[in-house]
PQR file of N, CA, C, O and H, with PARSE charges and radii, in Angstrom:
ATOM      1  N   UNK A   1     162.335 -92.457 -38.686 -0.4000 1.5000
ATOM      2  CA  UNK A   1     163.598 -92.009 -39.223 -0.0000 2.0000
ATOM      3  C   UNK A   1     163.915 -92.789 -40.507  0.5500 1.7000
ATOM      4  O   UNK A   1     164.308 -92.204 -41.516 -0.5500 1.4000
ATOM      5  N   UNK A   2     163.742 -94.085 -40.456 -0.4000 1.5000
ATOM      6  CA  UNK A   2     164.038 -94.900 -41.637 -0.0000 2.0000
ATOM      7  C   UNK A   2     163.092 -94.564 -42.783  0.5500 1.7000
ATOM      8  O   UNK A   2     163.516 -94.500 -43.937 -0.5500 1.4000
ATOM      9  H   UNK A   2     163.423 -94.560 -39.636  0.4000 1.0000
ATOM     10  N   UNK A   3     161.814 -94.349 -42.474 -0.4000 1.5000
ATOM     11  CA  UNK A   3     160.845 -94.011 -43.517 -0.0000 2.0000
ATOM     12  C   UNK A   3     161.188 -92.676 -44.162  0.5500 1.7000
ATOM     13  O   UNK A   3     161.078 -92.524 -45.378 -0.5500 1.4000
ATOM     14  H   UNK A   3     161.470 -94.401 -41.537  0.4000 1.0000
ATOM     15  N   UNK A   4     161.600 -91.713 -43.352 -0.4000 1.5000
ATOM     16  CA  UNK A   4     161.984 -90.406 -43.908 -0.0000 2.0000
ATOM     17  C   UNK A   4     163.203 -90.544 -44.805  0.5500 1.7000
ATOM     18  O   UNK A   4     163.276 -89.901 -45.852 -0.5500 1.4000
ATOM     19  H   UNK A   4     161.689 -91.837 -42.364  0.4000 1.0000
ATOM     20  N   UNK A   5     164.147 -91.364 -44.412 -0.4000 1.5000
ATOM     21  CA  UNK A   5     165.346 -91.541 -45.219 -0.0000 2.0000
ATOM     22  C   UNK A   5     165.030 -92.186 -46.563  0.5500 1.7000
ATOM     23  O   UNK A   5     165.673 -91.886 -47.570 -0.5500 1.4000
ATOM     24  H   UNK A   5     164.088 -91.886 -43.562  0.4000 1.0000
ATOM     25  N   UNK A   6     164.041 -93.069 -46.574 -0.4000 1.5000
ATOM     26  CA  UNK A   6     163.679 -93.749 -47.812 -0.0000 2.0000
ATOM     27  C   UNK A   6     162.807 -92.892 -48.727  0.5500 1.7000
ATOM     28  O   UNK A   6     162.858 -93.029 -49.949 -0.5500 1.4000
ATOM     29  H   UNK A   6     163.519 -93.312 -45.756  0.4000 1.0000
ATOM     30  N   UNK A   7     162.003 -92.004 -48.124 -0.4000 1.5000
ATOM     31  CA  UNK A   7     161.030 -91.282 -48.937 -0.0000 2.0000
ATOM     32  C   UNK A   7     161.407 -89.842 -49.260  0.5500 1.7000
ATOM     33  O   UNK A   7     160.802 -89.248 -50.152 -0.5500 1.4000
ATOM     34  H   UNK A   7     161.962 -91.892 -47.131  0.4000 1.0000
ATOM     35  N   UNK A   8     162.365 -89.269 -48.583 -0.4000 1.5000
ATOM     36  CA  UNK A   8     162.702 -87.862 -48.777 -0.0000 2.0000
ATOM     37  C   UNK A   8     163.934 -87.695 -49.663  0.5500 1.7000
ATOM     38  O   UNK A   8     164.755 -88.600 -49.807 -0.5500 1.4000
ATOM     39  H   UNK A   8     162.857 -89.751 -47.859  0.4000 1.0000
ATOM     40  N   UNK A   9     164.027 -86.538 -50.233 -0.4000 1.5000
ATOM     41  CA  UNK A   9     165.197 -86.227 -51.060 -0.0000 2.0000
ATOM     42  C   UNK A   9     166.391 -85.905 -50.158  0.5500 1.7000
ATOM     43  O   UNK A   9     166.197 -85.519 -49.006 -0.5500 1.4000
ATOM     44  H   UNK A   9     163.360 -85.802 -50.116  0.4000 1.0000
ATOM     45  N   UNK A  10     167.604 -86.054 -50.652 -0.4000 1.5000
ATOM     46  CA  UNK A  10     168.787 -85.740 -49.841 -0.0000 2.0000
ATOM     47  C   UNK A  10     168.791 -84.299 -49.334  0.5500 1.7000
ATOM     48  O   UNK A  10     169.281 -84.036 -48.237 -0.5500 1.4000
ATOM     49  H   UNK A  10     167.762 -86.368 -51.589  0.4000 1.0000
ATOM     50  N   UNK A  11     168.255 -83.368 -50.112 -0.4000 1.5000
ATOM     51  CA  UNK A  11     168.205 -81.969 -49.674 -0.0000 2.0000
ATOM     52  C   UNK A  11     167.305 -81.815 -48.449  0.5500 1.7000
ATOM     53  O   UNK A  11     167.628 -81.056 -47.536 -0.5500 1.4000
ATOM     54  H   UNK A  11     167.856 -83.582 -51.003  0.4000 1.0000
ATOM     55  N   UNK A  12     166.195 -82.519 -48.424 -0.4000 1.5000
ATOM     56  CA  UNK A  12     165.274 -82.456 -47.291 -0.0000 2.0000
ATOM     57  C   UNK A  12     165.891 -83.108 -46.060  0.5500 1.7000
ATOM     58  O   UNK A  12     165.681 -82.644 -44.940 -0.5500 1.4000
ATOM     59  H   UNK A  12     165.932 -83.136 -49.166  0.4000 1.0000
ATOM     60  N   UNK A  13     166.636 -84.161 -46.257 -0.4000 1.5000
ATOM     61  CA  UNK A  13     167.236 -84.875 -45.137 -0.0000 2.0000
ATOM     62  C   UNK A  13     168.297 -84.047 -44.411  0.5500 1.7000
ATOM     63  O   UNK A  13     168.588 -84.317 -43.246 -0.5500 1.4000
ATOM     64  H   UNK A  13     166.807 -84.539 -47.168  0.4000 1.0000
ATOM     65  N   UNK A  14     168.866 -83.068 -45.058 -0.4000 1.5000
ATOM     66  CA  UNK A  14     169.856 -82.214 -44.394 -0.0000 2.0000
ATOM     67  C   UNK A  14     169.234 -81.457 -43.229  0.5500 1.7000
ATOM     68  O   UNK A  14     169.912 -81.162 -42.245 -0.5500 1.4000
ATOM     69  H   UNK A  14     168.629 -82.848 -46.004  0.4000 1.0000
ATOM     70  N   UNK A  15     167.939 -81.140 -43.338 -0.4000 1.5000
ATOM     71  CA  UNK A  15     167.259 -80.390 -42.288 -0.0000 2.0000
ATOM     72  C   UNK A  15     166.681 -81.293 -41.201  0.5500 1.7000
ATOM     73  O   UNK A  15     166.198 -80.798 -40.183 -0.5500 1.4000
ATOM     74  H   UNK A  15     167.389 -81.380 -44.137  0.4000 1.0000
ATOM     75  N   UNK A  16     166.723 -82.580 -41.399 -0.4000 1.5000
ATOM     76  CA  UNK A  16     166.163 -83.528 -40.445 -0.0000 2.0000
ATOM     77  C   UNK A  16     167.093 -83.678 -39.245  0.5500 1.7000
ATOM     78  O   UNK A  16     168.301 -83.857 -39.400 -0.5500 1.4000
ATOM     79  H   UNK A  16     167.116 -82.982 -42.226  0.4000 1.0000
ATOM     80  N   UNK A  17     166.518 -83.604 -38.051 -0.4000 1.5000
ATOM     81  CA  UNK A  17     167.301 -83.762 -36.825 -0.0000 2.0000
ATOM     82  C   UNK A  17     166.834 -85.018 -36.101  0.5500 1.7000
ATOM     83  O   UNK A  17     165.636 -85.294 -36.026 -0.5500 1.4000
ATOM     84  H   UNK A  17     165.536 -83.458 -37.925  0.4000 1.0000
ATOM     85  N   UNK A  18     167.762 -85.752 -35.584 -0.4000 1.5000
ATOM     86  CA  UNK A  18     167.456 -86.980 -34.862 -0.0000 2.0000
ATOM     87  C   UNK A  18     168.023 -86.846 -33.467  0.5500 1.7000
ATOM     88  O   UNK A  18     169.211 -86.573 -33.296 -0.5500 1.4000
ATOM     89  H   UNK A  18     168.735 -85.528 -35.645  0.4000 1.0000
ATOM     90  N   UNK A  19     167.179 -87.038 -32.468 -0.4000 1.5000
ATOM     91  CA  UNK A  19     167.603 -86.941 -31.070 -0.0000 2.0000
ATOM     92  C   UNK A  19     167.433 -88.312 -30.439  0.5500 1.7000
ATOM     93  O   UNK A  19     166.376 -88.933 -30.550 -0.5500 1.4000
ATOM     94  H   UNK A  19     166.214 -87.260 -32.607  0.4000 1.0000
ATOM     95  N   UNK A  20     168.456 -88.763 -29.791 -0.4000 1.5000
ATOM     96  CA  UNK A  20     168.425 -90.072 -29.136 -0.0000 2.0000
ATOM     97  C   UNK A  20     168.642 -89.865 -27.639  0.5500 1.7000
ATOM     98  O   UNK A  20     169.615 -89.234 -27.226 -0.5500 1.4000
ATOM     99  H   UNK A  20     169.315 -88.258 -29.701  0.4000 1.0000
ATOM    100  N   UNK A  21     167.745 -90.393 -26.847 -0.4000 1.5000
ATOM    101  CA  UNK A  21     167.875 -90.275 -25.396 -0.0000 2.0000
ATOM    102  C   UNK A  21     168.119 -91.623 -24.757  0.5500 1.7000
ATOM    103  O   UNK A  21     167.679 -92.656 -25.261 -0.5500 1.4000
ATOM    104  H   UNK A  21     166.954 -90.906 -27.183  0.4000 1.0000
ATOM    105  N   UNK A  22     168.812 -91.602 -23.664 -0.4000 1.5000
ATOM    106  CA  UNK A  22     169.092 -92.827 -22.913 -0.0000 2.0000
ATOM    107  C   UNK A  22     168.517 -92.685 -21.513  0.5500 1.7000
ATOM    108  O   UNK A  22     168.459 -91.585 -20.965 -0.5500 1.4000
ATOM    109  H   UNK A  22     169.170 -90.763 -23.254  0.4000 1.0000
ATOM    110  N   UNK A  23     168.098 -93.793 -20.943 -0.4000 1.5000
ATOM    111  CA  UNK A  23     167.455 -93.779 -19.636 -0.0000 2.0000
ATOM    112  C   UNK A  23     167.920 -94.979 -18.828  0.5500 1.7000
ATOM    113  O   UNK A  23     168.224 -96.028 -19.396 -0.5500 1.4000
ATOM    114  H   UNK A  23     168.146 -94.687 -21.388  0.4000 1.0000
ATOM    115  N   UNK A  24     167.979 -94.837 -17.502 -0.4000 1.5000
ATOM    116  CA  UNK A  24     168.301 -95.998 -16.660 -0.0000 2.0000
ATOM    117  C   UNK A  24     167.240 -97.100 -16.772  0.5500 1.7000
ATOM    118  O   UNK A  24     167.525 -98.261 -16.478 -0.5500 1.4000
ATOM    119  H   UNK A  24     167.732 -93.985 -17.040  0.4000 1.0000
ATOM    120  N   UNK A  25     166.034 -96.751 -17.190 -0.4000 1.5000
ATOM    121  CA  UNK A  25     164.958 -97.739 -17.323 -0.0000 2.0000
ATOM    122  C   UNK A  25     165.078 -98.556 -18.608  0.5500 1.7000
ATOM    123  O   UNK A  25     164.261 -99.444 -18.851 -0.5500 1.4000
ATOM    124  H   UNK A  25     165.802 -95.809 -17.429  0.4000 1.0000
ATOM    125  N   UNK A  26     166.074 -98.270 -19.423 -0.4000 1.5000
ATOM    126  CA  UNK A  26     166.240 -99.008 -20.682 -0.0000 2.0000
ATOM    127  C   UNK A  26     166.469-100.498 -20.450  0.5500 1.7000
ATOM    128  O   UNK A  26     166.178-101.309 -21.330 -0.5500 1.4000
ATOM    129  H   UNK A  26     166.737 -97.549 -19.225  0.4000 1.0000
ATOM    130  N   UNK A  27     166.976-100.864 -19.303 -0.4000 1.5000
ATOM    131  CA  UNK A  27     167.225-102.288 -19.034 -0.0000 2.0000
ATOM    132  C   UNK A  27     165.934-103.089 -19.006  0.5500 1.7000
ATOM    133  O   UNK A  27     165.967-104.315 -19.111 -0.5500 1.4000
ATOM    134  H   UNK A  27     167.213-100.206 -18.588  0.4000 1.0000
ATOM    135  N   UNK A  28     164.794-102.412 -18.866 -0.4000 1.5000
ATOM    136  CA  UNK A  28     163.503-103.109 -18.845 -0.0000 2.0000
ATOM    137  C   UNK A  28     162.946-103.326 -20.249  0.5500 1.7000
ATOM    138  O   UNK A  28     161.927-103.997 -20.408 -0.5500 1.4000
ATOM    139  H   UNK A  28     164.768-101.416 -18.781  0.4000 1.0000
ATOM    140  N   UNK A  29     163.589-102.777 -21.255 -0.4000 1.5000
ATOM    141  CA  UNK A  29     163.140-102.947 -22.631 -0.0000 2.0000
ATOM    142  C   UNK A  29     163.617-104.299 -23.163  0.5500 1.7000
ATOM    143  O   UNK A  29     164.744-104.719 -22.898 -0.5500 1.4000
ATOM    144  H   UNK A  29     164.417-102.232 -21.126  0.4000 1.0000
ATOM    145  N   UNK A  30     162.747-104.971 -23.913 -0.4000 1.5000
ATOM    146  CA  UNK A  30     163.112-106.294 -24.413 -0.0000 2.0000
ATOM    147  C   UNK A  30     164.240-106.233 -25.435  0.5500 1.7000
ATOM    148  O   UNK A  30     164.884-107.253 -25.682 -0.5500 1.4000
ATOM    149  H   UNK A  30     161.832-104.630 -24.128  0.4000 1.0000
ATOM    150  N   UNK A  31     164.502-105.074 -26.037 -0.4000 1.5000
ATOM    151  CA  UNK A  31     165.547-104.961 -27.047 -0.0000 2.0000
ATOM    152  C   UNK A  31     166.883-104.524 -26.457  0.5500 1.7000
ATOM    153  O   UNK A  31     167.890-104.530 -27.165 -0.5500 1.4000
ATOM    154  H   UNK A  31     163.979-104.246 -25.836  0.4000 1.0000
ATOM    155  N   UNK A  32     166.920-104.145 -25.176 -0.4000 1.5000
ATOM    156  CA  UNK A  32     168.151-103.611 -24.595 -0.0000 2.0000
ATOM    157  C   UNK A  32     169.265-104.650 -24.570  0.5500 1.7000
ATOM    158  O   UNK A  32     170.363-104.397 -25.066 -0.5500 1.4000
ATOM    159  H   UNK A  32     166.102-104.141 -24.601  0.4000 1.0000
ATOM    160  N   UNK A  33     168.997-105.780 -24.012 -0.4000 1.5000
ATOM    161  CA  UNK A  33     169.999-106.845 -23.927 -0.0000 2.0000
ATOM    162  C   UNK A  33     169.493-108.044 -24.722  0.5500 1.7000
ATOM    163  O   UNK A  33     169.249-109.114 -24.164 -0.5500 1.4000
ATOM    164  H   UNK A  33     168.105-105.986 -23.609  0.4000 1.0000
ATOM    165  N   UNK A  34     169.342-107.857 -26.005 -0.4000 1.5000
ATOM    166  CA  UNK A  34     168.764-108.893 -26.852 -0.0000 2.0000
ATOM    167  C   UNK A  34     169.668-110.115 -26.911  0.5500 1.7000
ATOM    168  O   UNK A  34     170.878-110.016 -27.112 -0.5500 1.4000
ATOM    169  H   UNK A  34     169.541-106.988 -26.459  0.4000 1.0000
ATOM    170  N   UNK A  35     169.044-111.261 -26.730 -0.4000 1.5000
ATOM    171  CA  UNK A  35     169.728-112.533 -26.881 -0.0000 2.0000
ATOM    172  C   UNK A  35     168.728-113.523 -27.489  0.5500 1.7000
ATOM    173  O   UNK A  35     167.616-113.132 -27.847 -0.5500 1.4000
ATOM    174  H   UNK A  35     168.061-111.341 -26.566  0.4000 1.0000
ATOM    175  N   UNK A  36     169.093-114.742 -27.603 -0.4000 1.5000
ATOM    176  CA  UNK A  36     168.213-115.731 -28.228 -0.0000 2.0000
ATOM    177  C   UNK A  36     166.913-115.873 -27.443  0.5500 1.7000
ATOM    178  O   UNK A  36     165.846-116.015 -28.040 -0.5500 1.4000
ATOM    179  H   UNK A  36     169.996-115.059 -27.312  0.4000 1.0000
ATOM    180  N   UNK A  37     166.986-115.837 -26.116 -0.4000 1.5000
ATOM    181  CA  UNK A  37     165.772-115.995 -25.302 -0.0000 2.0000
ATOM    182  C   UNK A  37     164.788-114.852 -25.530  0.5500 1.7000
ATOM    183  O   UNK A  37     163.591-115.096 -25.678 -0.5500 1.4000
ATOM    184  H   UNK A  37     167.852-115.721 -25.631  0.4000 1.0000
ATOM    185  N   UNK A  38     165.266-113.614 -25.560 -0.4000 1.5000
ATOM    186  CA  UNK A  38     164.346-112.490 -25.759 -0.0000 2.0000
ATOM    187  C   UNK A  38     163.781-112.496 -27.178  0.5500 1.7000
ATOM    188  O   UNK A  38     162.620-112.138 -27.376 -0.5500 1.4000
ATOM    189  H   UNK A  38     166.239-113.416 -25.440  0.4000 1.0000
ATOM    190  N   UNK A  39     164.571-112.891 -28.152 -0.4000 1.5000
ATOM    191  CA  UNK A  39     164.057-112.974 -29.518 -0.0000 2.0000
ATOM    192  C   UNK A  39     163.015-114.071 -29.653  0.5500 1.7000
ATOM    193  O   UNK A  39     162.025-113.900 -30.364 -0.5500 1.4000
ATOM    194  H   UNK A  39     165.514-113.182 -27.991  0.4000 1.0000
ATOM    195  N   UNK A  40     163.223-115.188 -28.985 -0.4000 1.5000
ATOM    196  CA  UNK A  40     162.231-116.263 -29.021 -0.0000 2.0000
ATOM    197  C   UNK A  40     160.940-115.847 -28.318  0.5500 1.7000
ATOM    198  O   UNK A  40     159.848-116.181 -28.778 -0.5500 1.4000
ATOM    199  H   UNK A  40     164.028-115.327 -28.408  0.4000 1.0000
ATOM    200  N   UNK A  41     161.063-115.114 -27.199 -0.4000 1.5000
ATOM    201  CA  UNK A  41     159.874-114.627 -26.502 -0.0000 2.0000
ATOM    202  C   UNK A  41     159.115-113.656 -27.394  0.5500 1.7000
ATOM    203  O   UNK A  41     157.887-113.712 -27.467 -0.5500 1.4000
ATOM    204  H   UNK A  41     161.950-114.843 -26.826  0.4000 1.0000
ATOM    205  N   UNK A  42     159.831-112.769 -28.073 -0.4000 1.5000
ATOM    206  CA  UNK A  42     159.197-111.830 -28.990 -0.0000 2.0000
ATOM    207  C   UNK A  42     158.485-112.581 -30.116  0.5500 1.7000
ATOM    208  O   UNK A  42     157.344-112.260 -30.448 -0.5500 1.4000
ATOM    209  H   UNK A  42     160.828-112.724 -28.014  0.4000 1.0000
ATOM    210  N   UNK A  43     159.145-113.570 -30.700 -0.4000 1.5000
ATOM    211  CA  UNK A  43     158.545-114.351 -31.779 -0.0000 2.0000
ATOM    212  C   UNK A  43     157.307-115.101 -31.290  0.5500 1.7000
ATOM    213  O   UNK A  43     156.294-115.144 -31.988 -0.5500 1.4000
ATOM    214  H   UNK A  43     160.072-113.830 -30.431  0.4000 1.0000
ATOM    215  N   UNK A  44     157.380-115.689 -30.106 -0.4000 1.5000
ATOM    216  CA  UNK A  44     156.237-116.423 -29.544 -0.0000 2.0000
ATOM    217  C   UNK A  44     155.048-115.478 -29.346  0.5500 1.7000
ATOM    218  O   UNK A  44     153.921-115.827 -29.698 -0.5500 1.4000
ATOM    219  H   UNK A  44     158.203-115.654 -29.538  0.4000 1.0000
ATOM    220  N   UNK A  45     155.284-114.292 -28.790 -0.4000 1.5000
ATOM    221  CA  UNK A  45     154.201-113.330 -28.591 -0.0000 2.0000
ATOM    222  C   UNK A  45     153.672-112.803 -29.913  0.5500 1.7000
ATOM    223  O   UNK A  45     152.472-112.565 -30.045 -0.5500 1.4000
ATOM    224  H   UNK A  45     156.200-114.008 -28.505  0.4000 1.0000
ATOM    225  N   UNK A  46     154.539-112.617 -30.885 -0.4000 1.5000
ATOM    226  CA  UNK A  46     154.117-112.157 -32.198 -0.0000 2.0000
ATOM    227  C   UNK A  46     153.184-113.177 -32.840  0.5500 1.7000
ATOM    228  O   UNK A  46     152.156-112.804 -33.405 -0.5500 1.4000
ATOM    229  H   UNK A  46     155.515-112.810 -30.777  0.4000 1.0000
ATOM    230  N   UNK A  47     153.529-114.444 -32.761 -0.4000 1.5000
ATOM    231  CA  UNK A  47     152.689-115.502 -33.322 -0.0000 2.0000
ATOM    232  C   UNK A  47     151.374-115.599 -32.553  0.5500 1.7000
ATOM    233  O   UNK A  47     150.312-115.760 -33.154 -0.5500 1.4000
ATOM    234  H   UNK A  47     154.364-114.747 -32.302  0.4000 1.0000
ATOM    235  N   UNK A  48     151.442-115.501 -31.232 -0.4000 1.5000
ATOM    236  CA  UNK A  48     150.250-115.622 -30.398 -0.0000 2.0000
ATOM    237  C   UNK A  48     149.247-114.515 -30.705  0.5500 1.7000
ATOM    238  O   UNK A  48     148.041-114.762 -30.721 -0.5500 1.4000
ATOM    239  H   UNK A  48     152.305-115.370 -30.744  0.4000 1.0000
ATOM    240  N   UNK A  49     149.730-113.303 -30.949 -0.4000 1.5000
ATOM    241  CA  UNK A  49     148.845-112.160 -31.146 -0.0000 2.0000
ATOM    242  C   UNK A  49     148.689-111.762 -32.608  0.5500 1.7000
ATOM    243  O   UNK A  49     148.163-110.690 -32.907 -0.5500 1.4000
ATOM    244  H   UNK A  49     150.709-113.103 -30.936  0.4000 1.0000
ATOM    245  N   UNK A  50     149.136-112.607 -33.510 -0.4000 1.5000
ATOM    246  CA  UNK A  50     149.075-112.292 -34.936 -0.0000 2.0000
ATOM    247  C   UNK A  50     147.649-112.081 -35.421  0.5500 1.7000
ATOM    248  O   UNK A  50     147.396-111.194 -36.236 -0.5500 1.4000
ATOM    249  H   UNK A  50     149.563-113.478 -33.268  0.4000 1.0000
ATOM    250  N   UNK A  51     146.722-112.883 -34.929 -0.4000 1.5000
ATOM    251  CA  UNK A  51     145.334-112.796 -35.380 -0.0000 2.0000
ATOM    252  C   UNK A  51     144.478-111.938 -34.463  0.5500 1.7000
ATOM    253  O   UNK A  51     143.258-111.904 -34.626 -0.5500 1.4000
ATOM    254  H   UNK A  51     146.928-113.604 -34.267  0.4000 1.0000
ATOM    255  N   UNK A  52     145.076-111.247 -33.511 -0.4000 1.5000
ATOM    256  CA  UNK A  52     144.332-110.409 -32.578 -0.0000 2.0000
ATOM    257  C   UNK A  52     143.657-109.262 -33.316  0.5500 1.7000
ATOM    258  O   UNK A  52     144.277-108.596 -34.144 -0.5500 1.4000
ATOM    259  H   UNK A  52     146.067-111.274 -33.379  0.4000 1.0000
ATOM    260  N   UNK A  53     142.391-109.037 -33.014 -0.4000 1.5000
ATOM    261  CA  UNK A  53     141.625-107.967 -33.650 -0.0000 2.0000
ATOM    262  C   UNK A  53     141.089-107.046 -32.559  0.5500 1.7000
ATOM    263  O   UNK A  53     140.149-107.401 -31.849 -0.5500 1.4000
ATOM    264  H   UNK A  53     141.887-109.579 -32.342  0.4000 1.0000
ATOM    265  N   UNK A  54     141.680-105.875 -32.427 -0.4000 1.5000
ATOM    266  CA  UNK A  54     141.273-104.928 -31.390 -0.0000 2.0000
ATOM    267  C   UNK A  54     139.834-104.459 -31.586  0.5500 1.7000
ATOM    268  O   UNK A  54     139.139-104.178 -30.610 -0.5500 1.4000
ATOM    269  H   UNK A  54     142.444-105.586 -33.004  0.4000 1.0000
ATOM    270  N   UNK A  55     139.385-104.373 -32.825 -0.4000 1.5000
ATOM    271  CA  UNK A  55     138.022-103.936 -33.095 -0.0000 2.0000
ATOM    272  C   UNK A  55     136.994-104.893 -32.479  0.5500 1.7000
ATOM    273  O   UNK A  55     135.929-104.457 -32.042 -0.5500 1.4000
ATOM    274  H   UNK A  55     139.950-104.601 -33.618  0.4000 1.0000
ATOM    275  N   UNK A  56     137.306-106.188 -32.442 -0.4000 1.5000
ATOM    276  CA  UNK A  56     136.372-107.133 -31.846 -0.0000 2.0000
ATOM    277  C   UNK A  56     136.253-106.901 -30.349  0.5500 1.7000
ATOM    278  O   UNK A  56     135.177-107.104 -29.786 -0.5500 1.4000
ATOM    279  H   UNK A  56     138.171-106.542 -32.797  0.4000 1.0000
ATOM    280  N   UNK A  57     137.317-106.486 -29.694 -0.4000 1.5000
ATOM    281  CA  UNK A  57     137.256-106.169 -28.269 -0.0000 2.0000
ATOM    282  C   UNK A  57     136.348-104.977 -28.015  0.5500 1.7000
ATOM    283  O   UNK A  57     135.579-104.976 -27.053 -0.5500 1.4000
ATOM    284  H   UNK A  57     138.191-106.321 -30.151  0.4000 1.0000
ATOM    285  N   UNK A  58     136.429-103.969 -28.862 -0.4000 1.5000
ATOM    286  CA  UNK A  58     135.590-102.783 -28.691 -0.0000 2.0000
ATOM    287  C   UNK A  58     134.120-103.162 -28.801  0.5500 1.7000
ATOM    288  O   UNK A  58     133.304-102.720 -27.992 -0.5500 1.4000
ATOM    289  H   UNK A  58     137.054-103.970 -29.643  0.4000 1.0000
ATOM    290  N   UNK A  59     133.777-103.971 -29.785 -0.4000 1.5000
ATOM    291  CA  UNK A  59     132.402-104.417 -29.941 -0.0000 2.0000
ATOM    292  C   UNK A  59     131.930-105.246 -28.767  0.5500 1.7000
ATOM    293  O   UNK A  59     130.786-105.116 -28.332 -0.5500 1.4000
ATOM    294  H   UNK A  59     134.440-104.331 -30.442  0.4000 1.0000
ATOM    295  N   UNK A  60     132.787-106.083 -28.257 -0.4000 1.5000
ATOM    296  CA  UNK A  60     132.425-106.916 -27.104 -0.0000 2.0000
ATOM    297  C   UNK A  60     132.200-106.061 -25.865  0.5500 1.7000
ATOM    298  O   UNK A  60     131.279-106.324 -25.092 -0.5500 1.4000
ATOM    299  H   UNK A  60     133.716-106.188 -28.610  0.4000 1.0000
ATOM    300  N   UNK A  61     133.026-105.046 -25.666 -0.4000 1.5000
ATOM    301  CA  UNK A  61     132.873-104.170 -24.504 -0.0000 2.0000
ATOM    302  C   UNK A  61     131.604-103.324 -24.616  0.5500 1.7000
ATOM    303  O   UNK A  61     130.948-103.044 -23.613 -0.5500 1.4000
ATOM    304  H   UNK A  61     133.774-104.832 -26.293  0.4000 1.0000
ATOM    305  N   UNK A  62     131.266-102.921 -25.831 -0.4000 1.5000
ATOM    306  CA  UNK A  62     130.035-102.137 -26.017 -0.0000 2.0000
ATOM    307  C   UNK A  62     128.811-102.967 -25.662  0.5500 1.7000
ATOM    308  O   UNK A  62     127.856-102.440 -25.090 -0.5500 1.4000
ATOM    309  H   UNK A  62     131.799-103.148 -26.646  0.4000 1.0000
ATOM    310  N   UNK A  63     128.820-104.252 -25.990 -0.4000 1.5000
ATOM    311  CA  UNK A  63     127.680-105.107 -25.669 -0.0000 2.0000
ATOM    312  C   UNK A  63     127.612-105.398 -24.182  0.5500 1.7000
ATOM    313  O   UNK A  63     126.520-105.567 -23.639 -0.5500 1.4000
ATOM    314  H   UNK A  63     129.595-104.680 -26.454  0.4000 1.0000
ATOM    315  N   UNK A  64     128.753-105.461 -23.509 -0.4000 1.5000
ATOM    316  CA  UNK A  64     128.788-105.769 -22.088 -0.0000 2.0000
ATOM    317  C   UNK A  64     128.305-104.587 -21.247  0.5500 1.7000
ATOM    318  O   UNK A  64     127.773-104.782 -20.153 -0.5500 1.4000
ATOM    319  H   UNK A  64     129.641-105.325 -23.949  0.4000 1.0000
ATOM    320  N   UNK A  65     128.485-103.367 -21.747 -0.4000 1.5000
ATOM    321  CA  UNK A  65     128.076-102.174 -21.019 -0.0000 2.0000
ATOM    322  C   UNK A  65     127.017-101.458 -21.846  0.5500 1.7000
ATOM    323  O   UNK A  65     127.364-100.721 -22.769 -0.5500 1.4000
ATOM    324  H   UNK A  65     128.916-103.209 -22.635  0.4000 1.0000
ATOM    325  N   UNK A  66     125.733-101.652 -21.542 -0.4000 1.5000
ATOM    326  CA  UNK A  66     124.670-101.083 -22.376 -0.0000 2.0000
ATOM    327  C   UNK A  66     124.707 -99.562 -22.459  0.5500 1.7000
ATOM    328  O   UNK A  66     124.334 -99.001 -23.489 -0.5500 1.4000
ATOM    329  H   UNK A  66     125.451-102.250 -20.792  0.4000 1.0000
ATOM    330  N   UNK A  67     125.141 -98.888 -21.418 -0.4000 1.5000
ATOM    331  CA  UNK A  67     125.160 -97.434 -21.438 -0.0000 2.0000
ATOM    332  C   UNK A  67     126.544 -96.884 -21.766  0.5500 1.7000
ATOM    333  O   UNK A  67     126.922 -95.810 -21.298 -0.5500 1.4000
ATOM    334  H   UNK A  67     125.445 -99.343 -20.581  0.4000 1.0000
ATOM    335  N   UNK A  68     127.288 -97.620 -22.564 -0.4000 1.5000
ATOM    336  CA  UNK A  68     128.639 -97.194 -22.912 -0.0000 2.0000
ATOM    337  C   UNK A  68     128.594 -95.880 -23.686  0.5500 1.7000
ATOM    338  O   UNK A  68     127.705 -95.680 -24.514 -0.5500 1.4000
ATOM    339  H   UNK A  68     126.981 -98.492 -22.944  0.4000 1.0000
ATOM    340  N   UNK A  69     129.547 -94.982 -23.425 -0.4000 1.5000
ATOM    341  CA  UNK A  69     129.537 -93.670 -24.084 -0.0000 2.0000
ATOM    342  C   UNK A  69     130.084 -93.695 -25.512  0.5500 1.7000
ATOM    343  O   UNK A  69     130.458 -92.650 -26.043 -0.5500 1.4000
ATOM    344  H   UNK A  69     130.269 -95.145 -22.752  0.4000 1.0000
ATOM    345  N   UNK A  70     130.136 -94.871 -26.142 -0.4000 1.5000
ATOM    346  CA  UNK A  70     130.653 -94.972 -27.503 -0.0000 2.0000
ATOM    347  C   UNK A  70     129.535 -94.653 -28.489  0.5500 1.7000
ATOM    348  O   UNK A  70     128.400 -95.077 -28.276 -0.5500 1.4000
ATOM    349  H   UNK A  70     129.832 -95.720 -25.710  0.4000 1.0000
ATOM    350  N   UNK A  71     129.820 -93.926 -29.552 -0.4000 1.5000
ATOM    351  CA  UNK A  71     128.790 -93.694 -30.570 -0.0000 2.0000
ATOM    352  C   UNK A  71     128.462 -94.984 -31.316  0.5500 1.7000
ATOM    353  O   UNK A  71     129.327 -95.838 -31.508 -0.5500 1.4000
ATOM    354  H   UNK A  71     130.743 -93.581 -29.726  0.4000 1.0000
ATOM    355  N   UNK A  72     127.237 -95.110 -31.722 -0.4000 1.5000
ATOM    356  CA  UNK A  72     126.799 -96.321 -32.408 -0.0000 2.0000
ATOM    357  C   UNK A  72     127.267 -96.391 -33.822  0.5500 1.7000
ATOM    358  O   UNK A  72     126.971 -97.359 -34.523 -0.5500 1.4000
ATOM    359  H   UNK A  72     126.535 -94.416 -31.566  0.4000 1.0000
TER
END
């Protein structure tokens, strides 16, 4: 939504529709009841996984399973 607002002309934005839904499960979201503790947990996880490379996991799994159905 924010990207569309920044990149589209005002005429195009008139046709844009935004739907927001609410759920009882929202209490399980880390942003629902944000406080200092949840923000610190988010920051800690962000720092911990900053250098994570998903591609390296794929390569490691391909080597662990010789008959993996992944294309070479």
